[in-house]
N, C-alpha and C positions, 0 to 999 in steps of 0.2 A: 234106720230112722228115715222115713220119706220127708221129701221137701213139703212144706205148706204154702198153697198159694196164698199171697199176699192179699189182704183185704183191700179192696177198691176204696182210693181215695174220694170221699164225698165232695161233690163238684157244688161251689158256693151258689145259693139260688140268685144272686144277683148277676154272676156269670151266666146263668141258664137265661134270665130275663133280658141282657143284653144280646145274647145269641138269638134269641127269639124276635127282638127288635129289629136286629140287624136283616135277618132273613125277610121280614115283612117289608122293610124297606127296600130291598133288592126286588122283591115281588111287585112291590107297587112301581119302581121304577122302569122293571121289563113291562108291566102291564101297558104303560102310557107308550113304550116304545113298540111295543106289538101292535098296539091299536093303530097308531100311526103309519107302520108298514102295512098292515091290512088295508086300510084307506089308500095307503099308495097303490097296493096291489090293484084294487078296485078301479084305481082311475086309469090304469094302463089298460083295460078292456072297455073303457066308456068313450065315446065320443061326446062333442060339445052339446049336440042334440038329446044324446040319451041322459046327459047328467042332470039329475032332478035340481032344483033350485036350493042353495046352500051345500052342494056337495063340497065346492072349492072352499067355502068356508069352514068345512067340518076339517078339510086337511089342514087347512091353514091353523085352525086351534089345536089341533093335535101336533103339528109340529112345534107350534109355540110351547106346549107342554113338555113334550118329549125330548126336544131338540133334533129332530130327525130333519135335516136339510133337505133330503129329496123328496118329502111329503111337501114343504112348503114349495119348492121348484115345481113340482106337480100342480100346485094350487095356483102358481102365477101362470103355468102354462096354459091351463084352463080358462082362466080369466082372460088373458090376450086372446086365446082362439075365440072367446065369445064376444068379441067387440064387435064384429058385425052383425050379431044379433041384438045388440041394445036397442031398447024401444025409444030411447030419447038421449039427447046430449047429455043429461044430468047421470043419466044411468052408465053411460059409455066413461064419464069421469071417474064415478064411483069404481068402477070396475078396474079403470087404470090406476087410480090411487091404492086400491087393495093389492093389485098385482105387484106395483112398486114397493109395498110394505113386505109382501112375500118375497121377493127378489131380495131385499134387504135382508130377510129372515134366512134365507138360502146362504147369504154369503157370511153371515155368522159363523156357519157350520163349515162352509169351503170357500174361504177367502180367494182362493187363487184360480177359482172357476172362472176361466175366460168366457165362456159362451153366456155364463150368468149376468157377466158385466155388460156383454154387448146385449142381452135381451134389457137390462136395466136401462142402457143407453136408447134404445128403440122405444120403449114405454116412455121415458122421460121426453123424447123428441115429440112422441103423439101427446104428451100434456103440455107441449110447447115450452118446455123448461131446458133452452138449449146450453146453459151453463152447467146444469146437472148432467145433462146428456152428454157433453163434451168430456166432463169429469169420469164419468163411467166408461166412455170410449178409450181413454186414455188408460185406465185400470184394467181393462181387457187387453190392450196391448202390452201392458207390464206384466199381467198375469200369464199370458198365453206365448207358448213358443211360436215359432216361424210356422206358418200353417198356409200353403199354397192356397188350399180351399175356401180359406177365409178371405182371399184378396178382393172379390167383388163386392162384398158386403162391408168390409173394412174401409175399403177406399171411398165407396160410394157415400158412406155415412161421415167418413171422415173429411170428405170434400164439402158436406152439408154444414157440418159443425166447425169448419176451419175459423170462420170469423168470430168464433166463441170460447176458441181456444185460448189457454195461457201458454206462456213460454215451454212450459214443459210438454205440453199438448201438442204445441207445433213441432216440438224436438221430436216426440214420439210419431208424429205423423211422416216427417222427413225421412226417418228411419224405415217406416213402413214403405214410403216410396221408393227408396234405395232398394231395399231388400227385394220387393215386388218387381220392381224394374230389372233387377239382375236375373231375376228367374223367368219372367214372363214380360219382355219390353213391349210385345204386339198386344197382350192384354191390358196392360196399364195403360196404353194408349188409346185403346177402344174404350176404356173406361174414362179417360180423361175426356175423350171427345163427347161421349154420350151424357156425363154430367157435369160438364162445364169446370173441370178439374186441370185444365192445362197449367194455368199460373201456379197452382199449388204444387204440380209436379217439378215445374222448372224451379221452383223453389227447393224443392228436395233434392234435386240434382245438380244443384249450382256448384257443389264442390267437386263434381265429376265431370269435367268437361268432355270427355269422350262418351259418356252416358247422355249429357244434355245434347250434344250434337247429334246422337242417335235418335233421341226423341224427337227432336225439331225434323229429322228427315222423315220421321214416321207419321208426324203430324201434317206435312206436306203431301205425303201419300195418301192420306185420309181425305184431303181436300179435294183432291184430283177426282 
């Protein structure tokens, strides 16, 4: 006597409905992300001049809907790159404000992106908000590993923001000075001379008499 195939167990209609709804939700979420990624792909092939008005706004809106941090970062980059073409101070301020909002949105998805914190510090400096810029500068130091290629911009902006830093910010600046001086004392000395940061470098090297003496020798050599 042969074995009979078991009758299939009927699937409840409620389970089918739940599965369909879940599938639709996944499609909706995927569509939003794909739209943001498509706009992001287009942004990499555009220059500021070829980008139509509102393109950065579109990137920003899609980033807000889908949570794609790179789309917000691209929108911020387009806005910052377009500052020179602003038709009026009011338009420039509007671009800066929108760029700052995009950078904050970027950081929600990638909070340890040191380069984004640096761009935020730069944008806040341009908005004449040095306290916010100093906080963003410190976060760039906290988020980023030691990077010799970052030395010129980190020290130049650090020298400018020093008067507006809190105690934690100044500790971070002292650490940057010591780290960069150990790696490239000549470069640090040159930057200090160019951007008026000698006293700040002295402050950072105060706990290391040998490094402090080396810095003074290099300063004298620059003066000759």
